[in-house]
C-alpha angles and dihedrals in degrees: 000000000000124000119197136172120210134183114237128197139170088287116079113261124194108238100171121036125214114279119210111240096335134112113211135192111223129194115208127192120183116211121201103005144014112279138198127227132198141102128325088287094057117146134167086259100054103023129099108254121231115193119236116270097010128116117240125186125203135173113230113203122222115287093014128119132207123223132184143192139181130219097240141354126006122296137166133249126195117213126194116194142149121260113265137170103261133202 
């Protein structure tokens, strides 16, 4: 497993890269504010909201990425994922 912490702002940031031929389950934990996840076009209006300081699990299909954004400021998100060959 790999644990990373990334800074997120009001501009979409990629938090999970594409994995070649591998589905992964990812655990996400926002720190400091609610955040919104989705594709590269994610916004606070179209993203799936994850409440601050809660754990959220999602399955990422092969060749898909996960992006996130916050409504204001800069906050952190911690991601726990399995190692995968990424592109």
